[in-house]
C-alpha positions in Angstrom: 154.4 -122.2 41.6 151.5 -121.4 43.9 152.2 -120.7 47.5 151.1 -123.7 49.5 152.2 -122.4 52.9 149.9 -121.6 55.9 150.6 -118.6 58.2 150.2 -118.0 61.9 149.3 -114.3 62.5 149.6 -112.9 66.1 148.7 -109.6 67.7 150.8 -109.5 70.9 150.1 -107.2 73.9 153.4 -106.1 75.4 154.0 -105.5 79.1 155.5 -102.0 79.8 158.7 -101.2 78.0 159.5 -104.7 76.9 158.7 -104.6 73.2 162.4 -104.7 72.2 163.0 -107.5 74.6 160.1 -109.5 73.3 161.0 -109.0 69.6 164.5 -110.2 70.2 163.2 -113.2 72.2 161.0 -114.2 69.3 163.5 -113.8 66.5 166.9 -114.7 68.0 165.7 -117.1 70.7 162.6 -118.7 69.3 163.0 -118.7 65.5 166.2 -120.8 65.3 164.6 -123.4 67.5 161.4 -123.5 65.4 163.3 -123.7 62.1 164.9 -127.0 63.2 162.2 -128.6 65.4 159.1 -127.5 63.5 160.2 -126.5 60.0 158.6 -123.1 60.9 160.0 -120.0 59.3 159.8 -116.5 60.7 157.8 -114.5 58.1 158.1 -111.3 60.1 158.1 -109.6 63.5 157.1 -105.9 63.7 156.3 -103.2 66.2 153.0 -101.5 65.7 153.1 -97.7 65.2 151.0 -96.9 68.2 149.5 -93.7 66.8 147.8 -95.9 64.2 146.6 -98.8 66.5 146.9 -100.4 69.9 150.1 -99.9 71.9 152.5 -101.3 73.0 152.0 -104.1 70.5 153.9 -106.6 68.3 152.8 -108.4 65.2 154.3 -111.8 64.6 153.9 -114.0 61.5 155.1 -117.5 61.1 155.3 -119.5 57.8 154.2 -123.2 58.2 154.6 -126.0 55.7 150.9 -126.2 54.9 148.3 -127.5 57.2 150.1 -130.9 57.3 153.2 -129.2 58.6 151.1 -127.2 61.1 149.5 -130.4 62.3 153.0 -131.8 63.1 153.9 -128.6 64.9 150.6 -128.7 66.9 151.4 -132.3 67.9 154.8 -131.3 69.0 153.4 -128.6 71.2 150.1 -129.9 72.5 150.6 -133.7 73.0 151.7 -133.1 76.6 149.6 -132.9 79.8 150.6 -129.2 80.2 149.7 -128.4 76.5 153.2 -127.1 76.2 156.5 -128.6 75.1 158.4 -129.3 78.3 161.7 -128.6 76.6 160.5 -125.0 76.1 159.3 -124.3 79.7 162.2 -121.9 80.3 161.6 -120.1 77.0 157.8 -119.7 77.8 158.6 -118.4 81.3 160.9 -115.8 79.9 158.4 -114.8 77.2 155.8 -114.3 79.9 157.8 -111.5 81.4 157.4 -109.5 78.2 153.8 -110.1 77.0 150.3 -110.3 78.5 148.5 -112.2 75.8 147.4 -111.9 72.2 145.0 -112.7 69.4 146.0 -115.2 66.8 144.5 -116.4 63.5 145.5 -118.8 60.7 145.9 -117.4 57.2 145.9 -119.0 53.8 147.8 -117.0 51.2 146.6 -116.0 47.8 148.3 -118.4 45.4 150.4 -115.6 44.0 151.7 -114.3 47.4 155.4 -114.9 47.7 156.9 -116.9 50.5 159.4 -115.2 52.9 162.3 -116.9 51.1 161.1 -115.4 47.8 160.5 -112.0 49.3 164.0 -112.0 50.8 165.5 -113.1 47.4 163.6 -110.3 45.7 165.0 -107.8 48.2 161.5 -106.6 49.4 162.2 -104.1 52.1 160.3 -101.2 53.8 161.2 -98.4 56.1 157.5 -98.8 57.1 154.8 -101.3 56.3 151.0 -100.8 56.0 149.0 -103.7 57.4 145.3 -103.9 56.4 142.5 -106.0 57.9 139.5 -106.0 55.7 136.1 -107.5 56.5 134.1 -108.6 53.4 130.7 -110.3 52.9 131.0 -114.0 53.8 132.3 -116.2 51.0 133.9 -113.3 49.1 137.5 -113.2 50.5 139.1 -114.8 47.6 137.3 -112.6 45.0 138.4 -109.6 47.0 142.0 -110.8 47.0 142.0 -110.9 43.2 140.4 -107.4 43.2 143.3 -106.2 45.3 145.8 -107.7 42.9 144.2 -106.3 39.7 142.9 -103.0 40.9 144.7 -101.9 44.1 148.3 -102.9 43.3 148.7 -100.7 40.2 147.3 -97.7 42.1 149.5 -98.1 45.1 152.6 -99.0 43.1 152.6 -95.4 41.8 153.3 -94.3 45.3 156.1 -96.9 45.8 153.9 -99.3 47.8 154.5 -103.0 47.1 152.0 -105.8 47.9 154.2 -108.1 50.0 151.5 -110.4 51.3 147.8 -111.1 50.8 145.8 -113.7 52.8 142.4 -114.9 53.7 141.7 -116.0 57.3 141.2 -119.8 57.6 138.7 -121.7 59.7 135.9 -119.3 59.1 133.4 -118.2 56.4 135.9 -116.5 54.0 135.0 -113.0 55.2 138.3 -111.6 56.4 141.3 -110.5 54.3 144.8 -109.3 55.5 147.2 -107.4 53.4 150.8 -106.3 53.9 152.3 -103.5 51.9 156.0 -102.7 52.0 156.7 -98.9 51.7 160.3 -97.8 51.0 160.1 -94.5 52.9 157.9 -92.6 55.3 157.5 -90.0 52.7 155.9 -92.5 50.3 153.5 -93.5 53.0 152.6 -89.8 53.5 152.2 -89.2 49.8 149.6 -92.0 49.5 147.7 -90.8 52.5 147.7 -87.2 51.1 146.2 -88.6 47.9 143.2 -90.2 49.5 140.8 -87.4 48.4 142.8 -85.8 45.6 144.1 -88.5 43.3 141.5 -89.8 40.9 142.9 -93.4 40.8 143.1 -93.5 44.6 139.5 -92.2 44.9 138.2 -94.8 42.5 140.0 -97.6 44.4 138.6 -96.3 47.7 135.1 -96.2 46.2 135.4 -99.8 44.9 136.8 -100.9 48.3 133.9 -99.3 50.2 131.4 -101.1 47.9 133.0 -104.5 48.6 134.1 -104.3 52.2 132.0 -103.9 55.4 135.1 -102.7 57.3 138.6 -101.7 56.5 141.4 -100.8 58.9 144.9 -99.8 57.9 147.7 -99.3 60.5 151.5 -99.1 60.3 154.3 -101.4 61.3 158.1 -101.1 61.6 160.1 -104.3 61.4 162.2 -105.7 64.3 166.0 -105.6 64.0 166.0 -109.3 63.1 162.9 -109.4 61.0 163.7 -111.3 57.7 162.5 -108.4 55.7 165.2 -106.2 57.3 168.1 -108.7 57.3 167.2 -110.6 54.2 167.4 -114.1 55.9 166.1 -116.1 58.7 167.2 -115.3 62.3 170.1 -117.5 63.5 171.5 -118.6 66.8 174.5 -116.3 66.2 172.1 -113.4 66.3 171.5 -114.0 70.1 174.7 -112.1 70.9 173.4 -109.0 69.0 171.3 -107.9 71.9 171.7 -108.3 75.6 168.5 -108.9 77.4 168.3 -107.3 80.9 168.3 -109.8 83.7 
């Protein structure tokens, strides 16, 4: 069955040494609320490997029940004079201690991209994840996603990389693609990077990519302790006792 979900993708700028606090606040404190009140699932929460991108930074992804489900969620949040659910005022205030701001986008999955429940059932895990943001000529995002599926996946699978997610950015001109690769070990990440200019299949894929993409950035992520990829399920209220936030 084709994936009919819609995803919220967030780059979050963290204040000081609060990345662990923020990740716990989003998974243990927010996600159980969202699952009930908004039918929103936590797709993943990761810390960015700062050597490969901005730091300190967190990437959040949330799985919504299509645009109709997202509309219900937006109504729940924004149909108030403060543009904020009053019941969550304390939660928002606590979150503000950990983050400065962020950049969000809405993503539509490739039809063959698995939902987070399917990924957990399939046991998809990674010691590290590669996240790619690719800019392509306008109107070609969906063609590029199919190219990734047919040409890139077989090449990267030889190095142990698994295509966990593939999306096109919504509300635009189909010119941006995001990819998520799960990598079992750091060594398998290193082996692929070493092969960039020595392995023929990798070189051919890079050449094809450079022909199709106007820009291409890959950076690394490590999942939060309560990320569904790590624990194989959604965060629960009982997880709140697993980490004591400083006062």
